A tleap script that builds the chain and sets N, CA, C and O, in Angstrom:
source leaprc.protein.ff14SB
mol = sequence {
  NMET SER VAL SER PRO ILE ARG LYS PHE ALA
  LEU ALA LEU GLY LEU PHE SER VAL VAL TYR
  GLY VAL SER PHE PHE VAL ALA VAL LEU VAL
  CYS GLY PHE VAL GLY VAL LEU LEU LYS THR
  SER ASP ALA TRP VAL TYR PHE TRP ILE GLY
  ALA PRO LEU SER VAL VAL LEU THR LEU TYR
  TRP THR VAL SER GLN TRP ARG TYR VAL LYS
  ASP PHE VAL ALA GLY ARG ARG GLU CCYS
}
set mol.1.N position { 25.341 -1.667 -13.460 }
set mol.1.CA position { 23.887 -1.508 -14.441 }
set mol.1.C position { 23.745 -0.626 -13.840 }
set mol.1.O position { 23.895 -0.438 -12.632 }
set mol.2.N position { 23.173 0.554 -15.315 }
set mol.2.CA position { 21.877 1.449 -14.985 }
set mol.2.C position { 20.723 1.060 -15.364 }
set mol.2.O position { 20.452 0.211 -16.212 }
set mol.3.N position { 19.777 1.924 -14.489 }
set mol.3.CA position { 18.745 1.673 -15.118 }
set mol.3.C position { 17.890 2.905 -15.141 }
set mol.3.O position { 17.734 3.733 -14.243 }
set mol.4.N position { 17.328 2.861 -16.433 }
set mol.4.CA position { 17.075 4.092 -17.532 }
set mol.4.C position { 15.760 4.666 -16.644 }
set mol.4.O position { 14.936 3.816 -16.306 }
set mol.5.N position { 15.534 5.990 -16.271 }
set mol.5.CA position { 14.529 6.977 -15.776 }
set mol.5.C position { 13.134 6.315 -15.622 }
set mol.5.O position { 12.220 6.212 -14.803 }
set mol.6.N position { 13.474 5.937 -16.829 }
set mol.6.CA position { 11.519 5.638 -17.344 }
set mol.6.C position { 11.296 4.264 -17.013 }
set mol.6.O position { 10.128 3.884 -17.098 }
set mol.7.N position { 12.309 3.296 -16.595 }
set mol.7.CA position { 12.234 2.199 -16.097 }
set mol.7.C position { 12.088 2.558 -14.334 }
set mol.7.O position { 11.243 2.041 -13.603 }
set mol.8.N position { 12.724 3.169 -14.070 }
set mol.8.CA position { 12.559 3.224 -12.427 }
set mol.8.C position { 11.338 3.823 -12.204 }
set mol.8.O position { 10.686 3.376 -11.260 }
set mol.9.N position { 10.925 4.630 -12.777 }
set mol.9.CA position { 9.436 5.300 -12.661 }
set mol.9.C position { 8.544 4.076 -12.597 }
set mol.9.O position { 7.800 4.052 -11.617 }
set mol.10.N position { 8.457 2.995 -13.486 }
set mol.10.CA position { 8.110 1.867 -13.575 }
set mol.10.C position { 7.586 1.148 -12.564 }
set mol.10.O position { 6.493 0.849 -12.084 }
set mol.11.N position { 8.467 1.015 -12.443 }
set mol.11.CA position { 9.085 0.124 -11.252 }
set mol.11.C position { 8.431 0.466 -10.058 }
set mol.11.O position { 7.532 -0.171 -9.508 }
set mol.12.N position { 9.098 1.825 -9.593 }
set mol.12.CA position { 8.454 2.257 -8.432 }
set mol.12.C position { 7.255 2.448 -8.711 }
set mol.12.O position { 6.897 3.086 -7.722 }
set mol.13.N position { 6.314 2.346 -9.397 }
set mol.13.CA position { 4.540 3.081 -9.842 }
set mol.13.C position { 4.317 1.480 -9.596 }
set mol.13.O position { 3.596 1.300 -8.614 }
set mol.14.N position { 4.636 0.568 -10.069 }
set mol.14.CA position { 4.297 -0.711 -9.983 }
set mol.14.C position { 4.256 -1.232 -8.433 }
set mol.14.O position { 3.257 -1.608 -7.820 }
set mol.15.N position { 5.802 -1.144 -7.890 }
set mol.15.CA position { 5.921 -1.562 -6.775 }
set mol.15.C position { 4.659 -0.915 -5.326 }
set mol.15.O position { 4.226 -1.655 -4.443 }
set mol.16.N position { 4.278 0.764 -5.482 }
set mol.16.CA position { 3.598 1.121 -5.039 }
set mol.16.C position { 1.963 0.908 -5.030 }
set mol.16.O position { 1.311 0.896 -3.986 }
set mol.17.N position { 1.377 0.738 -6.385 }
set mol.17.CA position { 0.415 -0.049 -6.813 }
set mol.17.C position { 0.309 -1.776 -5.898 }
set mol.17.O position { -0.725 -2.106 -5.316 }
set mol.18.N position { 1.127 -2.368 -5.928 }
set mol.18.CA position { 0.643 -3.727 -4.994 }
set mol.18.C position { 0.922 -3.521 -3.788 }
set mol.18.O position { 0.262 -4.058 -2.899 }
set mol.19.N position { 1.675 -2.924 -3.597 }
set mol.19.CA position { 1.433 -2.228 -2.029 }
set mol.19.C position { 0.140 -1.631 -1.507 }
set mol.19.O position { -0.457 -2.137 -0.557 }
set mol.20.N position { -0.295 -0.511 -2.165 }
set mol.20.CA position { -1.630 -0.035 -1.867 }
set mol.20.C position { -2.193 -0.510 -1.997 }
set mol.20.O position { -3.088 -0.266 -1.187 }
set mol.21.N position { -2.631 -1.858 -3.090 }
set mol.21.CA position { -4.025 -2.696 -3.357 }
set mol.21.C position { -3.967 -3.295 -2.285 }
set mol.21.O position { -5.069 -3.459 -1.762 }
set mol.22.N position { -2.422 -4.013 -1.305 }
set mol.22.CA position { -2.523 -5.083 -0.413 }
set mol.22.C position { -3.161 -4.125 0.679 }
set mol.22.O position { -4.095 -4.718 1.219 }
set mol.23.N position { -3.011 -3.063 1.105 }
set mol.23.CA position { -3.299 -2.562 2.334 }
set mol.23.C position { -4.516 -1.888 1.996 }
set mol.23.O position { -4.812 -1.262 3.014 }
set mol.24.N position { -5.408 -1.671 1.092 }
set mol.24.CA position { -6.404 -1.152 1.102 }
set mol.24.C position { -7.454 -2.408 0.902 }
set mol.24.O position { -8.656 -2.345 1.161 }
set mol.25.N position { -6.863 -3.389 0.466 }
set mol.25.CA position { -7.559 -4.593 1.148 }
set mol.25.C position { -7.310 -5.050 2.482 }
set mol.25.O position { -8.293 -5.343 3.163 }
set mol.26.N position { -6.392 -5.140 2.874 }
set mol.26.CA position { -6.638 -5.272 4.515 }
set mol.26.C position { -7.228 -4.273 5.490 }
set mol.26.O position { -7.139 -4.376 6.713 }
set mol.27.N position { -7.813 -3.338 4.864 }
set mol.27.CA position { -8.306 -1.701 5.020 }
set mol.27.C position { -9.503 -1.881 4.667 }
set mol.27.O position { -10.121 -0.850 4.930 }
set mol.28.N position { -10.519 -3.057 3.963 }
set mol.28.CA position { -11.537 -3.499 3.665 }
set mol.28.C position { -12.136 -4.384 4.396 }
set mol.28.O position { -13.338 -4.633 4.490 }
set mol.29.N position { -11.009 -4.968 5.042 }
set mol.29.CA position { -11.293 -5.978 5.827 }
set mol.29.C position { -11.503 -5.661 6.988 }
set mol.29.O position { -12.117 -6.402 7.756 }
set mol.30.N position { -10.938 -4.273 7.395 }
set mol.30.CA position { -10.861 -4.200 8.648 }
set mol.30.C position { -12.007 -3.328 8.882 }
set mol.30.O position { -12.589 -3.314 9.967 }
set mol.31.N position { -12.420 -2.441 7.677 }
set mol.31.CA position { -14.126 -1.736 7.827 }
set mol.31.C position { -15.125 -3.037 7.742 }
set mol.31.O position { -16.290 -2.843 8.090 }
set mol.32.N position { -14.830 -4.058 7.401 }
set mol.32.CA position { -15.928 -4.920 7.532 }
set mol.32.C position { -16.133 -5.634 8.496 }
set mol.32.O position { -17.252 -6.146 8.511 }
set mol.33.N position { -15.058 -6.019 9.841 }
set mol.33.CA position { -15.335 -6.040 11.020 }
set mol.33.C position { -15.771 -4.986 11.520 }
set mol.33.O position { -16.771 -4.996 12.238 }
set mol.34.N position { -15.034 -3.779 11.201 }
set mol.34.CA position { -15.822 -2.714 12.242 }
set mol.34.C position { -17.332 -2.506 11.913 }
set mol.34.O position { -17.928 -1.701 12.628 }
set mol.35.N position { -17.819 -2.946 11.212 }
set mol.35.CA position { -19.183 -2.454 10.667 }
set mol.35.C position { -19.917 -3.598 10.808 }
set mol.35.O position { -21.068 -3.307 10.482 }
set mol.36.N position { -19.842 -4.909 11.169 }
set mol.36.CA position { -20.433 -5.962 11.598 }
set mol.36.C position { -20.504 -5.551 13.175 }
set mol.36.O position { -21.565 -5.492 13.796 }
set mol.37.N position { -19.077 -5.243 13.796 }
set mol.37.CA position { -18.886 -5.108 15.386 }
set mol.37.C position { -20.145 -3.662 15.567 }
set mol.37.O position { -20.729 -3.517 16.640 }
set mol.38.N position { -20.402 -2.726 14.397 }
set mol.38.CA position { -21.469 -1.591 14.834 }
set mol.38.C position { -22.793 -1.637 14.228 }
set mol.38.O position { -23.592 -0.737 13.968 }
set mol.39.N position { -22.843 -3.121 14.039 }
set mol.39.CA position { -24.289 -3.412 13.209 }
set mol.39.C position { -24.049 -2.580 12.438 }
set mol.39.O position { -24.754 -1.716 12.959 }
set mol.40.N position { -23.520 -1.974 11.387 }
set mol.40.CA position { -24.107 -1.022 9.890 }
set mol.40.C position { -23.213 -1.422 8.870 }
set mol.40.O position { -22.166 -2.034 9.078 }
set mol.41.N position { -23.675 -1.036 7.665 }
set mol.41.CA position { -23.530 -0.945 6.593 }
set mol.41.C position { -22.894 0.487 5.847 }
set mol.41.O position { -22.380 0.665 4.742 }
set mol.42.N position { -23.168 1.356 6.929 }
set mol.42.CA position { -23.320 2.805 5.932 }
set mol.42.C position { -21.776 3.095 5.175 }
set mol.42.O position { -20.946 2.186 5.202 }
set mol.43.N position { -21.475 4.299 4.559 }
set mol.43.CA position { -20.479 4.141 3.945 }
set mol.43.C position { -19.219 4.910 4.823 }
set mol.43.O position { -18.032 4.929 4.499 }
set mol.44.N position { -19.810 5.504 5.972 }
set mol.44.CA position { -19.095 6.052 6.176 }
set mol.44.C position { -18.312 5.660 7.163 }
set mol.44.O position { -17.965 6.422 8.065 }
set mol.45.N position { -17.929 4.305 7.072 }
set mol.45.CA position { -17.155 2.878 7.936 }
set mol.45.C position { -15.889 2.912 6.737 }
set mol.45.O position { -14.663 2.930 6.840 }
set mol.46.N position { -16.557 2.911 5.896 }
set mol.46.CA position { -15.208 3.269 4.650 }
set mol.46.C position { -14.398 4.288 4.715 }
set mol.46.O position { -13.200 4.365 4.989 }
set mol.47.N position { -15.332 5.206 4.379 }
set mol.47.CA position { -15.035 6.763 4.168 }
set mol.47.C position { -14.008 7.360 5.557 }
set mol.47.O position { -13.139 8.225 5.450 }
set mol.48.N position { -14.284 6.836 6.473 }
set mol.48.CA position { -13.137 7.781 7.894 }
set mol.48.C position { -11.954 6.670 8.420 }
set mol.48.O position { -10.937 6.880 9.081 }
set mol.49.N position { -12.566 5.253 7.793 }
set mol.49.CA position { -11.748 3.894 8.884 }
set mol.49.C position { -10.976 3.540 7.713 }
set mol.49.O position { -9.746 3.490 7.713 }
set mol.50.N position { -11.839 3.252 6.544 }
set mol.50.CA position { -11.079 2.561 5.222 }
set mol.50.C position { -10.047 3.374 4.480 }
set mol.50.O position { -8.903 2.984 4.242 }
set mol.51.N position { -10.451 4.299 4.207 }
set mol.51.CA position { -9.154 5.374 3.597 }
set mol.51.C position { -8.183 5.542 4.583 }
set mol.51.O position { -7.429 4.586 4.765 }
set mol.52.N position { -8.074 6.282 5.082 }
set mol.52.CA position { -6.896 6.604 5.982 }
set mol.52.C position { -6.465 5.638 6.781 }
set mol.52.O position { -5.646 6.024 7.614 }
set mol.53.N position { -6.793 4.287 6.816 }
set mol.53.CA position { -5.888 3.323 6.836 }
set mol.53.C position { -4.954 2.794 6.284 }
set mol.53.O position { -3.901 2.408 6.792 }
set mol.54.N position { -5.466 2.723 4.645 }
set mol.54.CA position { -5.009 1.941 3.559 }
set mol.54.C position { -3.587 3.012 3.444 }
set mol.54.O position { -2.442 2.709 3.109 }
set mol.55.N position { -4.022 4.060 3.767 }
set mol.55.CA position { -2.599 5.251 3.280 }
set mol.55.C position { -1.585 5.020 4.114 }
set mol.55.O position { -0.485 4.750 3.631 }
set mol.56.N position { -1.807 5.097 5.861 }
set mol.56.CA position { -1.521 4.934 7.337 }
set mol.56.C position { -0.545 3.235 6.394 }
set mol.56.O position { 0.633 3.481 6.136 }
set mol.57.N position { -1.048 1.719 5.962 }
set mol.57.CA position { -0.476 0.943 5.898 }
set mol.57.C position { 0.564 0.898 5.020 }
set mol.57.O position { 1.668 0.352 5.045 }
set mol.58.N position { -0.278 1.896 3.882 }
set mol.58.CA position { 1.117 2.018 2.990 }
set mol.58.C position { 2.377 3.148 2.912 }
set mol.58.O position { 3.304 3.238 2.107 }
set mol.59.N position { 2.116 3.748 3.768 }
set mol.59.CA position { 3.148 4.895 4.333 }
set mol.59.C position { 4.285 3.572 5.152 }
set mol.59.O position { 5.371 3.118 4.792 }
set mol.60.N position { 3.520 3.324 6.208 }
set mol.60.CA position { 4.372 2.004 6.794 }
set mol.60.C position { 5.240 1.471 6.433 }
set mol.60.O position { 6.409 1.586 6.802 }
set mol.61.N position { 4.645 0.574 5.383 }
set mol.61.CA position { 5.146 -0.426 4.944 }
set mol.61.C position { 6.789 0.062 4.301 }
set mol.61.O position { 7.885 -0.387 4.637 }
set mol.62.N position { 6.427 1.252 3.162 }
set mol.62.CA position { 7.316 1.588 2.200 }
set mol.62.C position { 8.501 2.331 3.794 }
set mol.62.O position { 9.661 1.940 3.925 }
set mol.63.N position { 8.159 2.884 4.314 }
set mol.63.CA position { 9.383 3.500 5.372 }
set mol.63.C position { 9.824 2.601 6.087 }
set mol.63.O position { 10.838 2.907 6.714 }
set mol.64.N position { 9.385 1.460 6.249 }
set mol.64.CA position { 10.233 0.721 7.449 }
set mol.64.C position { 10.724 -0.558 6.295 }
set mol.64.O position { 11.259 -1.577 6.732 }
set mol.65.N position { 10.488 -0.381 4.883 }
set mol.65.CA position { 11.239 -1.138 3.964 }
set mol.65.C position { 11.794 -0.499 3.208 }
set mol.65.O position { 11.968 -0.961 2.081 }
set mol.66.N position { 12.199 0.584 3.487 }
set mol.66.CA position { 12.924 1.479 2.312 }
set mol.66.C position { 14.223 0.875 2.137 }
set mol.66.O position { 14.699 1.607 1.270 }
set mol.67.N position { 14.710 0.395 2.284 }
set mol.67.CA position { 16.346 -0.250 2.158 }
set mol.67.C position { 15.894 -1.137 0.675 }
set mol.67.O position { 16.514 -1.009 -0.381 }
set mol.68.N position { 14.554 -2.147 0.878 }
set mol.68.CA position { 14.200 -2.723 0.056 }
set mol.68.C position { 13.504 -1.966 -1.167 }
set mol.68.O position { 13.808 -2.042 -2.357 }
set mol.69.N position { 12.752 -1.407 -0.719 }
set mol.69.CA position { 12.505 -0.204 -2.220 }
set mol.69.C position { 13.237 0.431 -2.730 }
set mol.69.O position { 12.758 0.795 -3.804 }
set mol.70.N position { 14.660 0.988 -2.501 }
set mol.70.CA position { 15.567 1.175 -3.023 }
set mol.70.C position { 15.835 0.501 -4.160 }
set mol.70.O position { 15.716 0.824 -5.341 }
set mol.71.N position { 16.345 -0.828 -3.448 }
set mol.71.CA position { 16.968 -1.821 -4.363 }
set mol.71.C position { 15.925 -1.655 -5.504 }
set mol.71.O position { 15.859 -0.973 -6.527 }
set mol.72.N position { 15.222 -2.477 -4.951 }
set mol.72.CA position { 13.911 -2.702 -5.923 }
set mol.72.C position { 14.211 -1.506 -7.494 }
set mol.72.O position { 14.854 -1.790 -8.505 }
set mol.73.N position { 13.665 -0.516 -7.256 }
set mol.73.CA position { 13.887 0.318 -8.192 }
set mol.73.C position { 15.145 1.008 -8.703 }
set mol.73.O position { 15.127 1.895 -9.557 }
set mol.74.N position { 16.432 0.448 -8.012 }
set mol.74.CA position { 17.412 0.639 -8.731 }
set mol.74.C position { 17.834 -0.383 -9.426 }
set mol.74.O position { 18.906 -0.308 -10.027 }
set mol.75.N position { 16.964 -1.652 -9.467 }
set mol.75.CA position { 16.827 -3.006 -10.235 }
set mol.75.C position { 18.505 -4.396 -9.687 }
set mol.75.O position { 19.121 -5.330 -10.201 }
set mol.76.N position { 18.488 -3.684 -8.510 }
set mol.76.CA position { 19.758 -5.027 -8.198 }
set mol.76.C position { 18.380 -5.868 -7.582 }
set mol.76.O position { 17.417 -5.467 -6.928 }
set mol.77.N position { 18.665 -6.892 -7.979 }
set mol.77.CA position { 18.210 -8.392 -7.770 }
set mol.77.C position { 18.669 -9.260 -6.516 }
set mol.77.O position { 18.362 -10.452 -6.494 }
set mol.78.N position { 19.230 -8.824 -5.708 }
set mol.78.CA position { 19.342 -9.578 -4.850 }
set mol.78.C position { 19.097 -8.955 -3.231 }
set mol.78.O position { 19.613 -9.253 -2.154 }
set mol.79.N position { 17.956 -7.854 -3.664 }
set mol.79.CA position { 16.812 -8.125 -2.665 }
set mol.79.C position { 15.380 -9.102 -2.613 }
set mol.79.O position { 14.655 -9.082 -1.619 }
savepdb mol mol.pdb
quit
């Protein structure tokens, strides 16, 4: 069974969005914790810690689970 390129793109974009959303949520939690520890609510905590952390978490999950990502985008159901 072949998956059309448009569907592959939609599946990849959807999976990336979910992974990035969860990574962003975790990064915001970490930033809140760091903000409490440093007793600050300044935006630099989110810019300098949260943004890079969300990207790193997204890349880590995508690279570490690459076989699942390939199977998901290819439309295989046994993943």
